[in-house]
C-alpha positions as CSV (number, residue, x, y, z in Angstrom):
1,M,-29.8,31.6,57.3
2,I,-31.2,27.9,57.6
3,L,-35.0,27.9,57.7
4,T,-37.0,24.7,59.8
5,G,-40.4,25.6,59.0
6,P,-42.5,27.5,56.4
7,E,-41.3,30.6,57.7
8,R,-41.1,32.8,54.6
9,A,-37.6,33.0,53.2
10,P,-35.9,36.9,52.6
11,D,-37.3,38.8,50.0
12,G,-35.3,38.7,46.7
13,T,-33.9,35.0,47.6
14,V,-34.4,32.6,44.7
15,D,-35.7,29.1,45.5
16,A,-33.3,26.3,43.9
17,G,-36.3,23.6,44.7
18,T,-35.5,20.4,46.4
19,A,-32.3,18.7,46.2
20,P,-31.5,20.2,42.6
21,P,-28.7,20.1,40.4
22,A,-25.4,21.6,41.2
23,A,-25.7,22.8,38.0
24,R,-29.0,24.6,38.6
25,V,-27.8,26.0,41.8
26,S,-24.4,27.7,40.7
27,E,-26.7,29.4,37.7
28,L,-28.9,30.6,39.6
29,V,-26.3,31.8,42.0
30,G,-24.4,33.8,39.3
31,R,-27.4,35.0,38.0
32,A,-28.4,36.3,41.6
33,G,-24.9,38.3,41.4
34,P,-23.3,39.1,45.0
35,S,-26.6,41.0,46.2
36,G,-28.6,38.0,45.7
37,A,-29.8,34.5,47.5
38,V,-30.2,31.3,46.5
39,M,-32.5,28.8,48.6
40,V,-32.1,24.9,48.6
41,A,-34.8,23.0,50.2
42,L,-33.0,19.4,52.1
43,E,-35.5,16.7,53.1
44,S,-34.6,13.8,55.5
45,D,-36.7,11.8,57.8
46,A,-33.6,10.8,60.2
47,A,-33.4,11.6,63.8
48,E,-29.7,11.9,64.2
49,P,-27.7,13.9,61.5
50,D,-27.7,12.6,58.2
51,P,-24.7,12.5,56.0
52,W,-26.0,12.6,52.9
53,L,-28.2,15.6,53.6
54,M,-24.9,17.4,55.0
55,A,-22.8,16.4,51.6
56,A,-25.5,18.2,50.0
57,A,-25.5,21.4,52.6
58,S,-21.4,21.5,52.0
59,V,-21.9,21.2,48.1
60,Y,-24.6,23.6,47.8
61,A,-23.2,26.0,50.2
62,W,-19.4,26.0,48.2
63,L,-21.3,26.8,45.3
64,G,-22.8,30.5,46.7
65,A,-26.3,28.7,48.0
66,S,-26.9,30.9,51.0
67,V,-30.8,30.3,52.8
68,F,-31.4,26.1,53.4
69,R,-34.1,24.6,54.0
70,V,-33.8,21.6,56.3
71,P,-35.6,19.6,59.1
72,P,-35.2,20.4,62.6
73,S,-33.6,17.7,63.3
74,Q,-30.6,18.7,61.0
75,A,-30.6,22.7,61.8
76,D,-27.8,22.5,64.0
77,G,-25.6,19.9,61.7
78,V,-26.0,21.9,58.7
79,R,-25.3,25.3,60.6
80,Q,-21.6,23.5,61.6
81,V,-21.5,23.1,57.8
82,L,-22.3,26.1,56.9
83,D,-19.2,27.7,59.0
84,M,-16.8,25.3,58.4
85,V,-17.5,25.8,53.9
86,A,-17.3,29.5,55.1
87,S,-14.0,29.2,57.3
88,I,-12.9,26.7,54.0
89,R,-13.8,29.3,51.9
90,G,-12.0,32.5,54.0
91,T,-15.5,34.6,54.1
92,R,-15.7,33.6,57.8
93,P,-12.4,32.8,60.5
94,P,-12.1,29.4,61.9
95,S,-14.1,29.4,65.3
96,V,-10.2,28.4,66.3
97,A,-7.4,28.6,65.3
98,R,-4.1,26.5,66.9
99,R,-0.8,27.0,66.0
100,G,1.5,23.7,65.7
101,L,4.8,23.9,66.7
102,A,7.0,20.8,65.4
């Protein structure tokens, strides 16, 4: 889930803070369990997709964070990153599957 404004996170969501250390996110995800959600806030002033923010989102998603608060200008890029991480983890099928023949 991606939040782009002041809207509230879903009930039961644990807030890890803004750009927290990976160890903290991992700890909170472990404590929250499979039914809990961990929120990470990422900030950027960039109008275009920010590579640092995309990289950080991918690491947090891999660790199990499932709610992200990002600036509106970064929401589309973060959505693509989260889809990619879910596909790699096997929790979501790839949007396009191609089979190469040699």
